[in-house]
N, C-alpha and C positions, 0 to 999 in steps of 0.2 A: 800429413798431420800426425803429431806424436800421439801415442796412446793416452798420455795424460790429458792432452788437449781434447781429444775425442771423448774421453770419459767425463771431463768437465762440461763439455757442451751437452752431452747426453743428460747429465745431472741437472743442468740448468733448464733444459727442455722439460724434464720430468717435474722439476719444481714449479716451473711455470704452469704446466698442465694441472698439477695438484692445486696450485693457487686458484686457478680458474674454477676448478671443481668446487673448492671450498667456498669461493665467492658465490657461485651459483647456488650451493646448498644454503648459504646464509640468507641469500635473497629469498629463496623458497621458504625458509623458516619464517622470515619476516612477513611474507605474504600470508602464510598460514596463520600466524599469530594475529595479523590484522583481520583476517576473515573470522577467526574465532571471536575476537573482540566485537566485531560487527554483529555476529549472530547472538552473542550474549547480550548486547545492548538491545537488540530487537526483542529478545525474550523478556528482558526486564520491562520494556515499554508495554509489551503485550500483556504481561502479568498484571501490570499496574492498571491497564484499562479493563482487564477482566475481573478485577475485584468488585464484587457486587456492592452497591450502595444501599444501605438499609435505611429507609425513610422512617421517620417517627409515625406512629399510627395516627391516622386522621381522626379528629373528634368532631362531633356535632354535624355529621354529614346528613343533609336532608334536602327536600325539594326546594326550599327557599332559605333566605337568610335567617340566622338565629337571632332572636330578639331577646335582649335582657329586659325582663318585665319589671322595670323599676317603678313604673306607674300603676301597677296592678291591673293592666289592661286585660290580660288573659283571665284573671280571676273574675272579671265581670261576666264572662260567658258561662259561669255556673248558673246564671239565671235563665239560661236557654233550655233548661230541661222541661219535662212535661208540667203543665199547669193543672193543679188539682181543682182549684176553685176559680171558675171563670166569672168575671164581672157580667152583669146582666147585659145581654145583647138585644138591641132594638133593631127591628127591620122596618124599612121605609120603602113601600112600593110607589115609586115616584110617578107612575102613570095613573095612579089613583088620585082623584081630586082632594086637595088639602094636604097630601103627604109631603109635598115639597115645602110648604109653609111650616109643617110640623117639624121637619128636619132642620130647617133654618132656625126655628125657635130653640130646639134642643142644642144646636151648635152655639148659638149666642149665649145661652145659659152656662154651658160647660166651659166655654172659652173665658167667660168673665170670671168663673171660679178658678180656672187655671192661672189667669193673669193676676189674680188677687194673692195667690199663694206660691207662684212659681219662683224658683231661684233664678238669678240673672245668668249664672253659669252652671252648666250641668252636663252629665253624661247619661246616655241611655242606649238601650239595644233596640235595633230595628231590623226587620226582615221583610223584604219586598218581593212580590211575585206578580206576574201578569201572564196573560195567555201567550204572549211572545215577549221575551225569550224563555219564560218559565220562572220558577222560584229561585231566588238567589239565597245565599247563605246569610247568617246573622252578621251584622256590623255593629261596632261600638261607635257611637257618634259623640263628639265633643262639641258643645254649643256654648258660645260666649256672646253675651249681649244679643241673644236672639238669632245669631247667625252660625250655621255649621262651620266649624273651624278645621276639624280633623276627623278622620275615620280610620278604624282598624278592623281587620278580619280576626277570626277566632284564633289564629296562630300568632297574633301580635304584630302582623305586618301592616304597614300603612296602606290604606285603600283610597282610591281616587274618589273625589267628590263629584257626583254626577247629578243630572237634572231629575232623574226618575227614581233612583233607589237610595238616595241619601237625603234626609230631612232633618229639620228642627221640629220641635213640637208645634210651633206656630205654622210651620210648613204643612204639617198634617192637617191642621184645622183649615188652612187655605185650600188644600186639595178637596176636603169634604165640602167646603162651600162651593167650589166649582162643580162638584158632583151634584149638588142640589139644583144646579141650573140646567144640567143637560143629561145626566145619567138616567137609566131606567129603574135601578134599585140600589139601595145602600143598606148595609148592616154595620152597626157600630156599637162598641162598648167603651166605657170610660173607667179610668183608674179611680177607685173610690176616695183615695187620699189627694192625689194631685190633679185629678180631673182631665188628664190628657187621654187621647184615643189609644186604647190598647189593642183593639182589633177593628180592622176596616175591611169590608168587602164591598166592592162596587161592580155593577154590571152596566156597561155602556150600551146605548142604542147602536145598531138595530137588533143585535142578536145575543144569545146567551153565551157565546164563546168569548166575548170581549170583556174579560173580567180582570180585576186587580184585587190582590189580598195583601194587607200590611199588618204585621204584628209589631207591637212596641211594648217594652217592659224594662224593669230594672233601673228606673231613673234615680240618679244620685246627684245631689248638689256638689259642686266643687268650688 
């Protein structure tokens, strides 16, 4: 082989080797660029997820639903404060002869006065307690055509109508008439204007622990 041919072959081998090296370097650069791009993408996503979300401050957080007192329900409970002037309270010892008849006569007279002046629809406050389960809180009763329609507690939330702690005024009279038949003692007072029972205490037979106390006040026609 001539010197020129040998030099050309050597040059071609060198050029081929350099090309291979350059190709390898280019591929390595591409891989590095891709890796950097992947890392950058991960950082962007991570930063996006790490941005704290600031919530608006919560309002009106409480133990129960917030009621918009459009009907003046909560205002009614202003009448649940201490009573300075109590109506006259009468006590009937029903195990004494004649006391049951005396109680029945009193109830008939006061109920007649109530029916003569009572509004057909009204609201009033009532609080009921007995030896079991104890004293309940005040409730606002709404009565229409003599029947309890709705009840609210002092926070303005709707309360369930039940058999023993929600009444109409006529229901209070009915309870007193039953007490005249079977209880041992009754104490009762009546509103001087409307003649409904404002305070009721009953003690059932056979013992002193079987008691019931009911307070009623704040009657308003609607």
